[in-house]
C-alpha positions in Angstrom: -35.9 -2.6 -4.5 -37.0 -4.6 -1.5 -34.2 -6.0 0.6 -31.6 -5.4 -2.2 -29.4 -2.4 -1.3 -26.9 -1.8 -4.2 -24.7 0.6 -2.2 -21.2 0.4 -1.0 -18.3 -1.8 -2.0 -19.0 -5.3 -3.4 -16.3 -7.9 -3.9 -16.4 -9.9 -7.1 -15.2 -13.0 -5.4 -12.7 -15.3 -7.0 -13.5 -19.0 -6.7 -10.5 -20.9 -5.2 -9.9 -24.2 -6.9 -8.0 -27.2 -5.5 -5.3 -29.1 -7.4 -7.9 -31.2 -9.2 -9.7 -28.1 -10.5 -12.6 -28.5 -8.1 -14.1 -25.7 -6.0 -12.0 -25.3 -2.8 -14.9 -24.8 -0.4 -12.7 -24.2 2.7 -10.7 -21.6 0.8 -13.9 -19.9 -0.4 -15.2 -19.8 3.1 -11.9 -18.2 4.3 -12.2 -15.6 1.6 -15.8 -14.7 2.4 -14.9 -14.4 6.1 -12.0 -12.1 5.3 -13.9 -9.6 3.1 -16.9 -9.6 5.5 -14.5 -8.8 8.4 -13.1 -5.9 6.5 -16.5 -4.2 6.2 -17.6 -5.1 2.7 -21.2 -4.3 1.8 -21.7 -7.3 -0.4 -20.2 -10.1 -2.5 -20.7 -11.4 -6.0 -19.7 -15.1 -6.0 -17.9 -16.3 -9.2 -17.9 -12.6 -10.1 -14.4 -12.7 -11.6 -15.0 -13.3 -15.3 -11.5 -14.7 -16.0 -12.2 -17.9 -14.1 -15.7 -18.7 -15.4 -14.4 -20.9 -18.2 -13.2 -23.2 -15.4 -16.6 -23.5 -13.7 -19.5 -25.5 -15.0 -23.1 -24.7 -14.0 -23.1 -27.1 -11.1 -19.9 -25.7 -9.7 -21.2 -22.1 -9.9 -24.3 -23.2 -8.0 -22.2 -25.0 -5.3 -20.0 -22.0 -4.9 -23.0 -19.8 -4.3 -24.4 -22.2 -1.8 -21.1 -22.2 0.1 -21.1 -18.4 0.1 -24.7 -18.2 1.4 -23.8 -20.5 4.2 -20.8 -18.5 5.2 -21.7 -14.9 4.7 -24.1 -14.2 7.5 -26.7 -11.5 7.8 -26.2 -7.9 6.8 -24.0 -8.6 3.7 -25.6 -8.5 0.3 -25.1 -11.4 -2.1 -25.3 -10.8 -5.8 -25.4 -14.2 -7.6 -23.6 -14.1 -11.0 -24.2 -16.1 -14.1 -21.3 -15.0 -16.2 -21.7 -15.2 -20.0 -24.1 -17.9 -20.9 -27.2 -18.6 -22.8 -30.7 -17.6 -21.6 -31.7 -21.2 -20.6 -28.6 -21.5 -18.3 -29.1 -18.0 -17.0 -32.7 -18.8 -16.0 -31.6 -22.0 -14.2 -28.9 -20.1 -12.3 -31.3 -17.3 -11.4 -33.9 -19.7 -10.0 -31.2 -21.5 -8.0 -30.0 -18.1 -6.7 -33.5 -17.3 -5.6 -34.0 -20.7 -4.0 -30.8 -20.3 -1.8 -31.6 -16.8 -0.7 -29.4 -14.5 -2.8 -30.4 -10.8 -2.8 -30.0 -10.1 -6.5 -28.8 -11.8 -9.8 -26.2 -10.3 -12.2 -26.3 -11.5 -15.8 -23.9 -10.5 -18.5 -25.2 -9.0 -21.7 -25.4 -11.6 -24.5 -22.3 -11.4 -26.6 -22.8 -9.5 -29.9 -26.5 -9.2 -29.2 -28.8 -6.6 -30.7 -30.7 -4.2 -28.5 -33.8 -6.3 -29.0 -31.9 -9.5 -28.1 -30.5 -7.9 -25.0 -34.0 -6.6 -24.0 -35.6 -10.0 -24.5 -32.9 -11.7 -22.5 -33.5 -9.6 -19.4 -37.3 -9.8 -19.9 -37.0 -13.6 -19.9 -35.0 -13.5 -16.7 -37.4 -11.1 -15.0 -40.3 -13.4 -15.7 -38.3 -16.4 -14.4 -37.3 -14.9 -11.0 -38.5 -12.3 -8.5 -34.9 -11.4 -7.7 -33.8 -7.8 -8.7 -31.5 -8.0 -11.7 -28.1 -6.4 -12.1 -27.0 -5.6 -15.6 -23.3 -6.3 -16.2 -22.2 -3.8 -18.9 -18.9 -4.3 -20.6 -18.7 -2.9 -24.2 -15.7 -5.2 -25.0 -18.1 -8.1 -24.8 -20.8 -6.8 -27.1 -18.7 -4.4 -29.3 -20.6 -1.2 -28.4 -22.0 0.8 -25.5 -25.6 0.1 -24.6 -27.8 3.1 -25.5 -29.3 5.1 -22.7 -32.8 4.3 -24.1 -32.1 0.6 -23.8 -30.8 0.8 -20.3 -33.8 2.9 -19.3 -36.2 0.4 -20.8 -34.5 -2.4 -18.9 -34.8 -0.4 -15.7 -38.5 0.3 -16.3 -39.8 -3.0 -17.6 -37.3 -5.8 -17.2 -36.5 -5.9 -13.5 -33.1 -4.4 -13.8 -32.4 -2.4 -10.6 -28.6 -1.8 -10.8 -25.9 -1.7 -13.4 -22.3 -2.7 -13.0 -20.5 -0.3 -15.4 -17.3 -2.0 -16.4 -16.0 0.1 -19.2 -14.3 2.7 -17.0 -15.4 5.4 -19.5 -16.5 8.2 -17.2 -18.5 10.3 -19.7 -20.8 7.4 -20.4 -21.2 6.6 -16.7 -21.9 10.2 -15.8 -24.6 10.5 -18.5 -26.3 7.4 -17.1 -26.2 8.9 -13.6 -27.7 12.2 -14.9 -30.4 10.5 -17.0 -31.3 7.4 -14.9 -29.7 7.8 -11.5 -33.1 8.2 -9.8 -34.2 4.8 -11.2 -31.1 2.8 -11.4 -28.1 2.2 -9.1 -24.8 2.5 -10.8 -21.9 0.4 -9.5 -18.5 1.1 -10.9 -16.7 -2.0 -12.1 -13.4 -0.5 -13.2 -10.8 0.1 -10.5 -9.2 3.2 -12.1 -12.5 5.0 -12.3 -13.9 4.3 -8.8 -13.0 7.6 -7.1 -14.4 9.9 -9.8 -17.4 7.6 -10.2 -18.2 7.8 -6.5 -17.6 11.6 -6.5 -20.1 11.8 -9.5 -22.8 10.0 -7.6 -22.3 6.3 -8.3 -23.9 4.1 -5.6 -20.8 2.0 -5.1 -18.4 -0.3 -6.8 -18.2 -4.0 -7.7 -14.5 -5.0 -8.0 -12.4 -8.1 -8.3 -9.6 -6.4 -6.4 -12.0 -6.1 -3.4 -11.3 -9.7 -2.8 -7.7 -8.7 -2.0 -7.8 -5.2 -0.6 -11.5 -4.8 0.6 -10.5 -2.5 3.5 -8.9 0.1 1.2 -11.9 0.3 -1.0 -14.2 0.5 2.0 -12.1 3.3 3.4 -12.3 5.1 0.1 -16.1 4.8 -0.1 -16.6 6.1 3.4 -14.2 9.0 2.8 -16.1 10.1 -0.3 -19.4 9.8 1.5 
């Protein structure tokens, strides 16, 4: 996995906006400083899906640049595309690589077939050398991804970690049993974090870690 270490607690950072709806860069810097001080393992800028409708491509890039400038060494940065088409995802991934991010997280194309999803990640893997993180949320695509598809993505499409956002523990545990030696599993659902970690998940990627990072870090360390 190179320098990417998908282990521990990652904060899916909110992106503060000012009264004009622009990225509040100073507010974002304060947030990054806060979660880093509390011992977070990594951050995912613009990782809170609810706000992505408010951010255009340029703003997402600028938010990542601010985070990279503020975060310092020793903290992983997973750049995030949010739901978008393949062309935009490629542009965002190349920008993330240019500014020094450690990995790139892309959402599964909405209502895409298994073949469409596979081709999407293959296209990304050809466009960037960054390790890819698969963002899995069945509510976006209408179904759980098959174990075979996830395994293929891990083998041939540069996917090195999966943020499992469904909170459905049987599915996550099956992934850990079948693919845990090839793929890091990050729990993306607060209510499932403790049993997920106890079952062998590598860590968690959570919006609430922007608010209570110290509690999640304590929980992770206690389970370990």
